[in-house]
C-alpha positions in Angstrom: -0.1 -0.2 0.1 1.5 3.5 -0.9 1.2 6.2 1.2 1.9 8.9 -1.8 -0.8 10.9 -2.5 -2.4 10.5 -5.9 -2.8 12.6 -8.5 1.0 14.6 -7.8 3.0 15.1 -11.0 6.6 13.2 -10.2 9.3 12.5 -12.2 10.1 9.2 -13.3 10.1 6.4 -11.0 13.8 4.9 -10.2 14.2 1.2 -8.3 16.3 1.2 -5.0 16.8 -2.1 -3.1 15.8 -2.2 0.2 17.8 -5.5 2.1 17.2 -7.1 -0.9 14.0 -6.0 -2.5 12.9 -3.1 -5.1 11.5 -0.2 -4.0 9.7 2.3 -6.5 11.1 6.1 -5.4 11.3 9.0 -7.3 14.0 11.3 -7.5 13.8 14.6 -5.4 12.4 13.0 -2.2 14.6 11.7 0.8 15.1 8.1 1.4 13.2 8.1 4.5 10.3 9.5 2.7 10.7 6.8 -0.1 10.6 4.0 2.5 7.9 5.2 4.8 5.9 5.9 1.5 6.3 2.2 0.8 5.2 1.2 4.2 8.8 0.5 5.7 8.6 2.0 8.8 11.4 0.0 10.6 14.9 1.7 9.7 16.7 -0.7 12.2 17.0 -1.9 15.7 18.7 0.3 19.0 19.8 -0.7 22.2 16.0 -2.0 23.0 14.9 -4.2 20.5 11.4 -3.3 21.9 12.0 0.5 20.6 13.1 0.2 16.4 14.8 3.1 14.8 13.1 5.1 12.2 13.0 8.7 11.0 11.7 10.6 13.8 12.4 14.6 13.3 12.6 13.8 9.0 15.6 17.1 9.3 19.0 15.6 10.3 18.7 16.5 14.1 18.1 13.3 16.1 20.1 10.7 13.9 17.6 7.8 14.3 17.1 7.3 10.6 20.5 6.1 9.9 20.9 3.6 7.2 24.0 2.0 5.0 23.4 3.0 1.4 25.8 1.6 -1.1 27.9 0.7 2.4 28.2 4.4 3.4 26.0 4.9 7.0 24.0 8.3 5.9 20.9 10.1 7.4 18.0 8.9 5.4 15.9 12.0 6.0 19.1 13.9 4.6 19.8 11.5 1.6 18.0 12.2 -1.9 16.7 8.6 -3.3 19.0 7.7 -6.6 18.4 4.9 -9.0 20.0 1.8 -7.9 21.1 2.3 -4.6 20.9 -0.4 -1.9 19.8 0.3 1.5 20.8 -1.8 4.5 20.1 -1.5 8.0 23.1 0.4 9.9 
């Protein structure tokens, strides 16, 4: 189920790989927004497995959205989507 608004003009979609599965995303949106829109709310595990990490502030302050993109540790809320990205937990 997509959480994106319908009838909004967007650029051509690209595919990113998230935990080995393809996800459709749009250039110009943040990786965090693309993941949430695709229904991926759990970004990783914190010290307490009952409190998983996810996007919280969406502006780069809290560091809760850390992921590995193509092997580099990044904040998903500040990282733009690019075709072919490989996304794995931090």
